[in-house]
Legacy VTK file of the C-alpha trace (Angstrom):
# vtk DataFile Version 3.0
C-alpha trace
ASCII
DATASET POLYDATA
POINTS 452 float
-49.849 -46.574 73.647
-52.282 -44.127 75.717
-56.087 -44.430 75.359
-56.786 -40.749 74.252
-60.063 -39.336 75.331
-59.985 -35.759 74.110
-59.483 -34.431 70.726
-55.919 -32.598 71.079
-54.537 -31.049 68.163
-50.795 -30.580 69.514
-48.612 -32.680 71.453
-45.519 -30.882 72.505
-42.765 -33.163 73.452
-39.954 -32.022 75.251
-37.010 -34.230 76.442
-35.365 -33.004 79.632
-31.862 -33.474 80.678
-29.834 -30.829 82.946
-31.626 -27.857 81.286
-32.786 -26.301 84.638
-31.387 -22.879 83.681
-33.774 -22.652 80.744
-36.647 -25.034 81.488
-39.011 -22.646 82.836
-38.699 -20.369 79.741
-39.215 -23.318 77.527
-42.337 -24.510 79.220
-43.790 -21.248 80.006
-43.428 -20.090 76.397
-45.916 -22.927 75.382
-48.257 -22.451 78.189
-48.513 -18.717 77.331
-49.491 -19.411 73.697
-52.763 -17.820 72.680
-54.087 -21.336 71.921
-55.151 -23.987 74.433
-55.856 -27.219 72.772
-52.549 -28.880 73.114
-50.770 -31.236 75.692
-47.041 -30.860 76.948
-44.945 -34.077 77.491
-42.136 -33.982 79.669
-39.657 -36.661 79.712
-37.167 -36.264 82.420
-34.210 -38.408 81.879
-32.593 -38.540 85.179
-31.211 -35.126 85.399
-28.724 -34.183 87.984
-29.606 -30.552 88.372
-32.976 -28.755 89.138
-34.771 -29.943 86.098
-36.598 -32.676 88.042
-37.935 -30.372 90.536
-39.299 -27.633 87.749
-40.813 -30.659 85.756
-42.657 -31.568 88.939
-43.803 -28.159 89.634
-45.355 -27.485 86.294
-46.971 -31.101 86.141
-48.827 -30.427 89.270
-49.590 -26.933 88.169
-51.033 -27.496 84.812
-53.424 -30.489 83.880
-52.347 -30.368 80.328
-48.670 -31.441 81.237
-47.860 -35.243 81.494
-44.552 -36.309 83.164
-42.466 -39.219 82.181
-39.763 -39.900 84.863
-37.089 -42.082 83.691
-35.407 -44.694 86.223
-32.184 -44.289 84.671
-30.187 -42.212 82.019
-31.568 -43.369 78.240
-30.724 -40.395 75.974
-32.494 -37.969 73.965
-33.767 -40.698 71.087
-35.462 -42.721 73.713
-36.944 -39.800 75.628
-38.543 -38.522 72.131
-39.690 -42.018 71.349
-41.450 -42.177 74.804
-43.201 -39.135 73.824
-44.371 -40.118 70.498
-45.787 -43.070 72.090
-47.483 -41.068 74.999
-49.128 -38.440 72.715
-52.389 -37.972 72.094
-52.514 -34.973 69.623
-53.199 -35.378 66.047
-49.621 -33.495 65.374
-46.366 -33.982 67.163
-44.200 -31.025 67.932
-40.587 -31.273 69.407
-39.081 -28.638 71.603
-35.538 -28.991 72.978
-35.690 -28.088 76.546
-33.233 -25.031 76.270
-35.069 -23.520 73.565
-38.599 -21.973 73.361
-41.762 -21.208 71.079
-42.269 -17.678 69.809
-45.543 -16.550 71.176
-48.892 -16.906 69.348
-47.802 -19.285 66.852
-49.974 -22.382 67.933
-53.213 -20.437 67.025
-51.726 -19.618 63.582
-50.635 -23.195 62.757
-54.080 -24.329 64.079
-55.526 -21.948 61.275
-53.171 -23.428 58.759
-54.058 -26.710 59.424
-57.885 -25.972 58.847
-57.083 -25.069 55.251
-54.877 -28.152 54.662
-56.388 -30.992 56.600
-54.271 -34.374 57.310
-50.942 -33.038 55.627
-48.355 -35.407 56.973
-45.687 -32.850 57.564
-45.256 -29.144 58.110
-42.019 -27.548 57.589
-41.475 -24.403 59.844
-39.392 -22.224 57.250
-38.143 -19.545 59.455
-37.023 -19.418 63.215
-34.895 -17.391 65.504
-31.331 -18.261 66.815
-30.475 -16.901 70.121
-26.843 -15.955 70.176
-25.954 -14.448 73.410
-28.337 -11.316 73.727
-28.710 -11.418 70.060
-31.897 -12.831 68.044
-31.047 -13.547 64.654
-33.925 -14.442 62.153
-33.144 -17.354 59.625
-33.707 -16.719 55.990
-36.683 -18.292 54.442
-36.079 -21.466 52.450
-39.232 -21.362 50.433
-40.497 -18.472 48.589
-43.561 -17.790 46.355
-45.289 -20.704 47.848
-49.023 -20.761 48.279
-49.235 -21.798 52.036
-52.742 -23.154 52.236
-52.127 -25.882 49.835
-50.577 -29.255 50.556
-47.345 -29.777 48.170
-46.195 -33.269 46.695
-42.988 -34.021 48.750
-41.413 -34.727 45.477
-41.832 -31.212 44.110
-40.566 -29.702 47.396
-37.524 -31.771 48.230
-35.731 -30.628 45.211
-35.814 -27.085 46.779
-33.885 -28.211 49.777
-30.256 -27.191 48.964
-27.568 -28.794 50.514
-26.316 -25.605 52.655
-29.490 -24.815 53.929
-31.531 -28.236 53.925
-32.785 -28.400 57.701
-32.241 -31.672 59.499
-33.223 -30.795 63.160
-36.210 -32.302 64.199
-37.723 -29.251 65.621
-37.965 -27.594 61.977
-40.985 -29.811 61.308
-44.199 -30.723 62.648
-45.548 -34.356 62.121
-48.837 -36.242 61.948
-48.868 -38.317 64.715
-50.891 -41.210 62.882
-48.316 -41.376 59.978
-45.213 -41.602 62.479
-47.132 -44.577 64.200
-48.296 -46.097 60.805
-44.745 -46.052 59.425
-43.250 -46.901 62.622
-40.827 -43.972 62.284
-39.025 -43.564 65.664
-35.524 -42.201 66.678
-32.444 -44.588 66.740
-32.394 -45.768 70.231
-29.098 -45.186 72.395
-28.067 -42.593 69.827
-27.691 -39.114 71.160
-25.690 -37.421 68.151
-27.259 -36.990 64.578
-30.346 -38.608 65.629
-32.649 -36.334 64.147
-30.765 -36.155 60.982
-31.693 -39.785 60.227
-35.324 -39.448 61.459
-35.904 -36.241 59.220
-34.825 -37.930 56.349
-37.000 -40.920 56.379
-39.805 -38.920 57.448
-39.390 -36.661 54.139
-38.790 -39.610 51.822
-41.912 -41.347 53.214
-44.311 -38.549 53.608
-47.029 -37.948 50.690
-47.456 -34.423 50.824
-46.026 -31.463 53.196
-46.833 -27.730 53.907
-45.072 -24.822 54.873
-45.595 -22.459 57.773
-43.457 -19.154 57.037
-43.315 -17.251 60.337
-40.677 -17.522 62.951
-42.150 -20.351 65.130
-39.060 -21.453 67.168
-36.042 -20.195 69.089
-33.028 -22.207 69.087
-30.535 -21.180 71.762
-27.125 -21.707 70.141
-24.239 -23.154 72.063
-26.479 -24.682 75.281
-26.415 -28.062 73.881
-23.664 -29.683 75.650
-24.294 -33.361 74.177
-24.260 -31.794 70.708
-20.496 -30.433 71.516
-19.106 -33.505 72.328
-15.752 -34.843 70.868
-14.885 -38.071 71.791
-15.319 -42.177 70.443
-19.156 -42.520 71.616
-19.954 -39.279 69.419
-17.873 -40.758 66.392
-19.548 -43.997 66.826
-23.016 -42.474 67.083
-22.342 -40.676 63.860
-21.242 -43.525 61.696
-24.426 -45.300 63.225
-26.348 -42.670 61.765
-24.685 -42.872 58.399
-24.967 -46.478 58.319
-28.947 -46.071 58.970
-29.122 -43.577 56.185
-27.395 -45.821 53.717
-29.901 -48.318 54.618
-32.727 -46.120 53.417
-31.377 -46.156 50.148
-30.242 -49.942 50.302
-33.694 -50.995 51.335
-36.021 -48.869 49.574
-37.328 -48.052 45.976
-36.848 -44.279 45.526
-36.675 -41.797 43.083
-33.639 -40.175 41.801
-34.635 -37.063 43.370
-35.137 -38.715 47.001
-32.035 -40.710 46.444
-30.073 -37.471 45.653
-31.880 -36.085 48.573
-30.459 -38.403 51.112
-26.871 -38.217 49.693
-27.036 -34.650 50.492
-28.148 -35.615 54.035
-25.180 -38.134 54.482
-22.913 -34.891 53.879
-23.823 -33.436 57.143
-22.788 -36.317 59.545
-19.822 -36.907 57.436
-18.385 -33.509 57.731
-19.328 -33.594 61.653
-17.144 -36.701 61.640
-14.012 -34.693 60.898
-13.438 -33.445 64.278
-14.344 -36.611 66.180
-12.022 -38.585 63.990
-9.086 -36.233 64.770
-9.385 -36.998 68.624
-9.563 -40.629 68.291
-6.576 -42.818 69.286
-5.565 -46.007 66.974
-7.265 -48.410 69.474
-10.603 -46.448 68.902
-10.176 -46.205 65.356
-9.653 -50.019 64.886
-13.132 -50.520 66.877
-14.668 -48.337 64.331
-12.968 -49.731 61.284
-14.480 -53.134 62.575
-18.157 -51.645 62.748
-17.545 -50.129 59.260
-16.584 -53.708 57.989
-19.242 -55.424 59.487
-21.593 -52.875 57.633
-19.731 -52.565 54.579
-22.444 -53.515 52.441
-24.305 -50.414 53.496
-21.402 -47.932 53.739
-20.454 -49.097 49.878
-23.289 -46.912 48.875
-20.896 -43.890 49.930
-18.684 -44.871 47.059
-21.058 -43.476 44.399
-21.034 -40.142 45.488
-17.847 -39.508 47.528
-16.262 -36.439 46.919
-12.223 -36.008 46.763
-10.986 -35.626 50.174
-14.186 -37.056 51.712
-13.484 -40.216 53.858
-14.745 -42.827 51.408
-12.400 -41.357 48.875
-9.608 -42.626 51.358
-11.488 -45.946 52.241
-11.470 -46.439 48.426
-7.598 -45.780 48.118
-6.413 -47.196 51.666
-8.727 -49.688 52.993
-10.818 -49.248 56.108
-8.551 -48.940 59.148
-5.681 -47.505 57.344
-7.833 -44.937 55.443
-9.198 -43.512 58.734
-5.607 -42.932 59.856
-4.816 -41.172 56.948
-7.981 -39.186 56.842
-7.202 -38.229 60.294
-3.538 -36.993 59.135
-4.948 -35.030 56.301
-7.352 -32.824 58.348
-4.573 -32.373 60.768
-2.385 -31.037 58.214
-5.092 -28.899 56.865
-5.817 -27.419 60.263
-2.051 -26.653 61.037
-1.823 -24.921 57.616
-4.006 -22.098 59.035
-1.637 -20.742 61.328
1.415 -21.340 59.140
3.732 -18.395 59.119
1.612 -16.346 61.203
3.303 -14.099 63.586
0.383 -13.313 66.036
1.356 -14.204 69.807
-2.105 -14.918 70.901
-4.645 -17.273 68.840
-8.164 -17.690 69.884
-10.923 -19.967 68.255
-14.501 -18.715 68.034
-17.386 -20.915 68.660
-18.057 -23.498 71.561
-18.693 -26.561 69.091
-17.075 -29.978 68.192
-15.144 -28.160 65.162
-13.150 -25.905 67.507
-12.444 -28.714 69.746
-10.879 -30.190 66.740
-9.126 -27.155 66.047
-7.722 -26.863 69.365
-6.714 -30.510 69.671
-4.414 -30.273 66.939
-2.939 -26.959 67.232
-2.313 -27.005 71.114
-1.162 -30.826 70.791
1.880 -29.214 68.749
2.366 -25.520 69.832
0.100 -24.551 72.670
-0.708 -21.341 70.903
-4.434 -21.114 71.307
-5.058 -19.154 74.507
-9.077 -19.622 74.789
-12.339 -19.932 73.168
-14.710 -16.976 72.396
-18.192 -17.600 72.758
-21.394 -15.135 72.821
-23.598 -17.169 74.975
-22.433 -15.832 78.158
-25.042 -17.588 80.198
-23.631 -21.142 79.101
-22.746 -23.007 82.078
-19.512 -24.174 80.320
-16.722 -22.052 81.652
-13.707 -24.054 80.573
-13.103 -26.644 77.855
-9.873 -28.668 77.025
-7.910 -26.480 79.736
-9.045 -23.341 77.981
-11.392 -20.415 79.502
-14.609 -19.689 77.525
-14.543 -15.882 76.821
-17.286 -13.368 76.199
-15.604 -11.546 73.411
-17.276 -8.299 74.005
-15.685 -8.174 77.493
-12.416 -9.414 76.343
-11.943 -6.647 73.602
-12.986 -4.163 75.748
-10.503 -4.979 78.368
-7.633 -5.345 75.776
-7.551 -2.646 73.197
-4.129 -2.070 73.227
-3.005 -5.485 72.229
-5.737 -6.205 69.271
-2.875 -6.180 66.779
-1.269 -9.244 68.641
-4.510 -11.221 68.393
-5.524 -13.742 65.619
-8.886 -15.490 65.698
-10.141 -19.204 63.918
-13.869 -18.719 63.534
-15.170 -22.578 63.869
-19.018 -21.861 63.418
-20.203 -23.536 60.126
-23.578 -21.553 59.576
-23.090 -19.285 56.813
-25.344 -16.620 58.575
-23.545 -16.945 61.889
-20.203 -16.825 60.373
-20.826 -13.472 58.796
-22.257 -12.115 61.851
-19.173 -13.014 63.894
-16.828 -11.623 61.271
-18.596 -8.125 61.373
-18.745 -8.467 65.281
-15.056 -8.997 65.303
-14.068 -6.509 62.811
-16.170 -3.774 64.845
-13.947 -4.824 67.610
-10.893 -3.439 65.581
-9.356 -6.635 64.037
-7.997 -6.498 60.269
-9.033 -9.052 57.883
-5.724 -10.763 57.908
-6.443 -11.472 61.824
-9.269 -13.796 60.836
-9.858 -16.933 59.295
-12.726 -19.187 58.928
-12.291 -23.030 59.029
-15.076 -24.682 56.836
-15.506 -28.392 57.492
-18.594 -28.459 55.062
-16.615 -27.371 51.884
-17.336 -30.012 49.330
-13.701 -29.964 47.746
-11.567 -29.533 50.907
-12.024 -30.689 54.349
-11.239 -27.300 55.544
-10.874 -24.177 54.061
-10.187 -20.577 54.783
-13.093 -18.268 53.457
-11.657 -14.774 54.499
LINES 1 453
452 0 1 2 3 4 5 6 7 8 9 10 11 12 13 14 15 16 17 18 19 20 21 22 23 24 25 26 27 28 29 30 31 32 33 34 35 36 37 38 39 40 41 42 43 44 45 46 47 48 49 50 51 52 53 54 55 56 57 58 59 60 61 62 63 64 65 66 67 68 69 70 71 72 73 74 75 76 77 78 79 80 81 82 83 84 85 86 87 88 89 90 91 92 93 94 95 96 97 98 99 100 101 102 103 104 105 106 107 108 109 110 111 112 113 114 115 116 117 118 119 120 121 122 123 124 125 126 127 128 129 130 131 132 133 134 135 136 137 138 139 140 141 142 143 144 145 146 147 148 149 150 151 152 153 154 155 156 157 158 159 160 161 162 163 164 165 166 167 168 169 170 171 172 173 174 175 176 177 178 179 180 181 182 183 184 185 186 187 188 189 190 191 192 193 194 195 196 197 198 199 200 201 202 203 204 205 206 207 208 209 210 211 212 213 214 215 216 217 218 219 220 221 222 223 224 225 226 227 228 229 230 231 232 233 234 235 236 237 238 239 240 241 242 243 244 245 246 247 248 249 250 251 252 253 254 255 256 257 258 259 260 261 262 263 264 265 266 267 268 269 270 271 272 273 274 275 276 277 278 279 280 281 282 283 284 285 286 287 288 289 290 291 292 293 294 295 296 297 298 299 300 301 302 303 304 305 306 307 308 309 310 311 312 313 314 315 316 317 318 319 320 321 322 323 324 325 326 327 328 329 330 331 332 333 334 335 336 337 338 339 340 341 342 343 344 345 346 347 348 349 350 351 352 353 354 355 356 357 358 359 360 361 362 363 364 365 366 367 368 369 370 371 372 373 374 375 376 377 378 379 380 381 382 383 384 385 386 387 388 389 390 391 392 393 394 395 396 397 398 399 400 401 402 403 404 405 406 407 408 409 410 411 412 413 414 415 416 417 418 419 420 421 422 423 424 425 426 427 428 429 430 431 432 433 434 435 436 437 438 439 440 441 442 443 444 445 446 447 448 449 450 451
């Protein structure tokens, strides 16, 4: 740990890997805040693009920027952990290097902290999502709560409903001494779902929490390629996250409220596993089944709250390895049913994410009907995926007005607010309701479900 000479209020921790396209905006959004009692910690994780050059430029230009250069690639969890250890600020703020802060918020946050001194965690109740050229403000989770008072965590956790309970680490601000005392760090060598486990244990251990209501952060949709990976490593990461979250319940005496809260948190990585499992071969499934068997005393906790058609439902009925194969087959059948009896000659998926990749793998492995991927992020450096072109829907529909009646679109985004925006967007292009379907991997009762 560094010896901290100055009394810094905020440490802004920014893990950096191949984000040169957005990194300058990210750093500048912090430096231009109308508040100066902060430091920025850049952790450069052996990027192969211009990121390292940008980090060096800013660290030389500004005295309040610390630069950690990794000698090899360690991943986002190790990067954030190094940032926590290097930080001198009273509070830690995490920013992903392709996102940015909304202007003039650090000063407002500092004012809040003068009223609620020594709060363990601050929840950022509103943010913007940048979807292409559109900025979408999220709805506030909490209402009618006095901002200037600390709230008992037990009284607040119950308000986090499953569909809007935030698990992104950037949705919270953390008292550094609280993290250090509890030895709360991210799981090393995990780069998918790592903040779900981190946020869960933080909220279950914090004594109090406060709320900041104004939009603080802008999340750039679709730019995080690590979170869009569908492969064996991603599946293993998610199983490890679930294992750690099960251990939190197993190894701690928790109230019923907090136990129920963790159960709901586990639901998200369980759902994110669905497109991952689709893409695994039998040898990979065999390896994962051995990991589950080794940690089955933890995974058994899932049996107390599994839903019908969720993964542990199959484990209870078929055993571990066979259950993964049966579960894979079950999801594939659900996806195929989306296009059954459809007469459209061109099918597209909407959304550059793991769920769209799962859908493409299933449908194109059997019929090769999907012709492309619609995505609103025109600045994405990903131009092709799974042999398909990433297409701007605005450009596509302006050039193909005459053949709109031939097109069928499967919307693969999972956030309700985003799905509604996409649905209205496609309707405005001229598509009819029977040309659109939403595949919902988060539905409690079924693995996938058409909602339109």
